[in-house]
Steps between C-alpha positions, in 0.01 A plus 500: 500500500639849415649686788541188724799285541419126525406418856474869608268573789174665390289750699219363702388838637561863407374783719547872434531695816430852386544675838844348571597493127594132509425212264469185711557182302496143612658233286441124451829420678349659811719816485327830549630853413399847571626709211482876523332671205801732481741210450271361226489841331877567511573147375219486241599253223384746239714658226422837653702407805740229370568667162547302184839369583785490751586844645168657396336454836315808635547567872148549653456753776209654676305167517477464879121599507404309173185290528371215291161607368442188288636149467420312180563124466697406188428136413617258768854643526501870593311811623515851361476762768370853427692745719360832621771686308363362171760224453329183368735345250674245721398131500589341834541125448470268791871431482576871510265564793674212680836666425376837628376338817796283575776745405345819658798580715751471213278697268460780756876504552558518125239779461666703779838459340367618161329805666831587674698462187261723308505752783122500537262446783239217505223758514637740228247557227582348162663747262300732278496252210326250727827322570427253221777379272263386224300756311261226373355430841 
C-alpha cells in the first residue's frame, strides 16, 4: 500500500485536541503519540516546506499557534490536515506520523539548530514573500 512500509503499524485512533493543539494518535503496535500541530506544520511533507530537492527546504517560523481546522482521510494510508494558516498541501502517511511521534525530541532539536543557524526566532513571522521557496504553491 502506498505510503506504508510492509509490516508498519497503522493508526487505530486519531484525535484532534484543538485546545491543546495536539494530534493524539494510537497505532496497532500499542504505541501512542501526542504530536503538536506546530511540529506537524514545520515538518509538513509538502513541497512548500521541503522544496523540490535537497537544500531547498524552507524554514517555517511563527507556527506555534497554528491549529488544524480540518483533517481529510486519504485512502487507507494518510491524512491531509488543513492548518489555520491556510497550509493544506501535505499528505501525512501513517509512516510519517509514526516518525513525527517517535522522533519528536530529535526533530525539535534539529528545528532549534536550524533556527539558530538562520538567526531567527521560532515565533518570527515568515518573510514578506510568505517564506515559500516555490512560487507554484
